[in-house]
C-alpha positions as CSV (number, residue, x, y, z in Angstrom):
1,M,6.5,-36.5,-6.1
2,L,7.2,-36.4,-2.2
3,R,9.5,-38.6,-1.2
4,V,9.3,-40.2,2.4
5,L,12.1,-42.1,4.4
6,I,11.3,-43.7,7.9
7,T,14.0,-44.9,9.7
8,V,12.6,-45.0,13.3
9,E,13.1,-48.0,15.6
10,P,11.9,-50.8,16.2
11,R,11.4,-52.1,12.5
12,M,7.7,-52.6,13.6
13,Y,7.0,-48.9,14.3
14,R,8.7,-47.8,10.9
15,Q,6.4,-50.5,9.0
16,A,3.5,-49.3,11.0
17,L,4.0,-45.6,10.1
18,A,4.8,-46.4,6.3
19,R,1.7,-48.4,6.0
20,S,-0.5,-45.7,7.7
21,L,1.0,-42.9,5.5
22,H,0.5,-45.3,2.4
23,L,-3.3,-45.8,3.2
24,K,-3.9,-42.4,3.7
25,R,-1.7,-40.8,1.0
26,P,-1.0,-43.8,-1.7
27,A,0.8,-41.4,-4.2
28,L,3.5,-40.7,-1.8
29,D,7.0,-42.3,-2.5
30,V,7.5,-43.9,1.1
31,R,10.7,-46.0,1.7
32,I,11.5,-47.7,5.0
33,A,15.4,-48.3,6.1
34,P,16.9,-49.2,9.1
35,P,18.7,-46.2,11.3
36,E,22.1,-47.2,10.5
37,S,21.5,-47.0,6.9
38,I,20.2,-43.4,7.1
39,E,23.2,-41.6,5.6
40,G,23.4,-43.7,2.7
41,E,19.5,-43.6,2.0
42,L,19.7,-39.6,2.4
43,A,22.1,-39.5,-0.4
44,S,20.4,-42.0,-2.9
45,F,16.8,-41.4,-2.1
46,R,17.0,-37.7,-1.1
47,P,13.7,-37.6,0.9
48,H,11.9,-34.4,1.2
49,L,10.4,-35.9,4.4
50,L,12.3,-37.9,7.1
51,V,10.9,-39.5,10.2
52,R,13.7,-40.4,12.5
53,N,14.7,-41.3,16.1
54,D,16.5,-38.4,17.7
55,T,19.0,-41.0,19.0
56,D,20.3,-42.0,15.4
57,T,23.7,-40.7,14.2
58,V,22.9,-38.8,11.4
59,G,24.9,-35.6,11.4
60,A,23.6,-32.0,11.5
61,K,24.8,-31.2,8.0
62,E,23.0,-34.4,6.6
63,L,19.6,-33.4,8.4
64,A,20.0,-29.9,6.8
65,S,19.6,-31.5,3.3
66,V,16.0,-32.6,4.2
67,P,13.6,-29.7,4.7
68,F,10.8,-31.5,6.8
69,R,11.2,-33.9,9.9
70,V,9.6,-35.7,12.1
71,E,12.0,-36.7,15.0
72,V,10.8,-39.1,17.7
73,M,12.3,-37.9,20.9
74,Y,13.6,-41.2,22.1
75,S,16.2,-39.6,24.6
76,D,13.8,-37.2,26.2
77,S,10.0,-38.5,26.7
78,M,9.0,-39.7,23.4
79,D,7.5,-36.5,22.4
80,A,8.1,-35.3,18.7
81,K,10.1,-32.6,17.1
82,I,8.4,-31.4,13.8
83,V,10.7,-29.5,11.4
84,L,8.7,-27.9,8.6
85,D,11.0,-26.3,6.2
86,G,13.3,-24.7,9.0
87,R,10.6,-24.0,11.6
88,E,10.6,-26.4,14.5
89,E,7.9,-27.4,16.9
90,R,7.5,-29.7,19.7
91,I,4.6,-32.1,20.1
92,K,3.3,-34.2,22.9
93,D,1.6,-37.6,22.0
94,A,2.1,-37.4,18.3
95,S,-0.1,-39.1,16.1
96,T,-0.2,-40.8,12.5
97,D,-2.7,-38.2,11.7
98,L,0.1,-35.5,12.5
99,L,2.3,-37.5,10.5
100,V,-0.2,-36.9,7.1
101,L,-0.4,-33.1,8.1
102,V,3.2,-32.9,7.8
103,A,3.4,-34.9,4.5
104,D,0.6,-32.7,3.2
105,E,2.7,-29.8,4.1
106,A,5.6,-30.8,2.5
107,Q,3.8,-31.9,-0.5
108,R,2.3,-28.2,-1.2
109,W,6.0,-27.0,-0.3
110,L,7.3,-29.3,-3.1
111,S,4.7,-28.2,-5.4
112,A,5.3,-24.7,-5.2
113,Q,9.3,-25.4,-5.6
114,D,8.1,-27.0,-9.0
115,K,6.1,-24.1,-10.0
116,A,8.9,-21.7,-9.2
117,P,10.9,-20.0,-12.2
């Protein structure tokens, strides 16, 4: 099952993103946490998809453990950076529909990993 961790600020945003994702993809394991808890959540929950602010304090080593990310660029124009298994793309005016597409891509990747010998 695909595990999704949402840590964006403010709390209302992460709750809204989690609710939207849950309504469109109810089978996903979606967890929310404040940004200051991100490192502990990464270690214990081990998400496949992380939705975060680019201004949080998580290090590159910890981020490398998450193959799929949506990073809200709070430090620069509120665009989003999408990381799909090592590929990066910057998106202007990202939507919750885009988040669902990223989750779908992550789910396909996870299914392929499960089938690999």
